[in-house]
C-alpha positions as CSV (number, residue, x, y, z in Angstrom):
1,X,95.6,98.5,94.4
2,X,96.8,97.9,91.4
3,X,99.0,99.7,88.8
4,X,99.6,99.5,85.1
5,X,103.0,99.4,83.6
6,X,103.5,101.1,79.9
7,X,102.4,97.9,78.7
8,X,99.5,97.5,80.2
9,X,100.2,94.7,82.4
10,X,98.9,95.0,85.9
11,X,100.5,94.3,89.3
12,X,98.7,93.5,92.3
13,X,99.3,93.0,96.0
14,X,101.1,89.9,96.7
15,X,103.9,88.6,98.6
16,X,107.5,89.3,98.5
17,X,107.9,85.9,99.3
18,X,106.4,84.9,96.1
19,X,108.2,87.4,94.1
20,X,111.4,86.5,95.3
21,X,111.1,82.8,95.1
22,X,110.4,82.9,91.4
23,X,113.6,83.4,89.2
24,X,111.2,83.8,86.2
25,X,111.4,87.9,87.1
26,X,114.7,87.6,85.6
27,X,112.6,89.0,82.3
28,X,111.1,92.0,83.8
29,X,112.5,95.3,83.3
30,X,114.2,97.8,86.3
31,X,110.6,99.8,85.8
32,X,108.6,96.7,85.9
33,X,110.3,95.3,89.3
34,X,109.9,98.8,90.7
35,X,106.7,99.1,90.9
36,X,106.2,95.5,92.1
37,X,108.6,96.4,94.6
38,X,106.2,99.4,95.3
39,X,102.9,97.4,95.7
40,X,104.4,94.3,97.7
41,X,104.5,93.2,101.2
42,X,106.2,90.3,103.5
43,X,103.2,88.4,105.0
44,X,100.8,91.5,105.0
45,X,103.4,94.1,106.5
46,X,103.7,96.7,103.4
47,X,107.2,97.2,102.4
48,X,106.6,100.9,101.7
49,X,103.2,103.3,102.4
50,X,100.5,105.0,100.0
51,X,103.2,108.2,99.9
52,X,105.4,106.0,97.6
53,X,105.6,106.9,93.8
54,X,108.0,105.9,91.5
55,X,108.5,108.9,88.4
56,X,110.0,108.3,85.1
57,X,113.5,110.7,84.7
58,X,115.7,110.5,81.5
59,X,117.5,107.3,81.7
60,X,116.7,106.7,85.3
61,X,113.9,105.9,87.5
62,X,113.0,108.2,90.5
63,X,111.4,106.0,93.9
64,X,110.0,108.6,96.2
65,X,108.5,107.8,99.7
66,X,107.4,110.3,101.8
67,X,106.9,108.4,104.9
68,X,110.3,106.2,105.1
69,X,111.4,105.2,108.6
70,X,115.3,105.2,107.8
71,X,115.1,108.9,107.6
72,X,112.5,109.8,110.4
73,X,113.4,112.1,113.1
74,X,117.3,112.3,111.8
75,X,118.9,115.1,111.1
76,X,121.8,115.2,108.6
77,X,123.9,117.1,105.7
78,X,124.1,113.9,103.8
79,X,121.8,111.0,102.8
80,X,121.0,108.5,105.7
81,X,118.8,105.7,104.3
82,X,122.0,104.0,102.5
83,X,120.1,100.5,103.7
84,X,117.1,101.5,101.6
85,X,119.6,102.5,98.9
86,X,121.5,98.5,99.0
87,X,118.6,96.6,98.9
88,X,116.6,98.6,96.1
89,X,120.1,97.9,94.5
90,X,120.7,94.1,95.7
91,X,117.2,93.2,94.5
92,X,117.4,94.5,91.1
93,X,120.9,92.6,90.6
94,X,119.3,89.4,92.3
95,X,116.5,89.3,89.7
96,X,117.6,90.6,86.8
97,X,121.3,89.6,86.9
98,X,122.7,93.2,86.1
99,X,123.7,95.5,88.6
100,X,122.2,99.1,88.5
101,X,123.1,102.3,90.3
102,X,121.0,103.3,93.3
103,X,121.5,106.5,94.6
104,X,119.6,108.9,97.3
105,X,119.6,112.1,95.9
106,X,117.2,113.9,98.5
107,X,116.7,112.9,102.1
108,X,114.4,113.7,104.6
109,X,117.2,113.8,107.1
110,X,118.6,116.5,105.0
111,X,115.5,119.0,105.3
112,X,113.8,117.6,102.3
113,X,110.3,116.9,101.8
114,X,110.7,113.1,100.7
115,X,113.2,110.5,100.6
116,X,114.1,110.6,96.9
117,X,115.8,107.6,95.0
118,X,117.7,107.3,91.8
119,X,117.9,104.0,89.9
120,X,119.9,103.7,86.5
121,X,117.3,102.3,83.7
122,X,120.7,101.0,82.1
123,X,123.0,98.7,83.8
124,X,126.1,99.1,84.6
125,X,129.0,97.4,82.7
126,X,130.4,94.6,84.2
127,X,134.1,94.7,85.3
128,X,136.5,92.1,83.9
């Protein structure tokens, strides 16, 4: 399985250890990093399932997961996938050196059909 970015670069399946051990990722855009996240695995254990989608919004991206374990079988009035949102935010910051806002805007625990994470395209301003 491969996916193409807007620039036509192909990303295939590979181990997350290789992704995280290489600081060459610093030149990647958040969109490219999220495509890599969608196709990564830890030693053959898929991080995300085939139900994961990445969509572009206005000044943001939406990571959509229809079968994520963190919300499985839960009921809540607010989103519950805070661990996943934090992991996405920290991976983007570690790779790029910039902090991006990540917010779960829909959650299966709230009765939504999917867990939807909104990821800003523009990094947050650094506080002095």
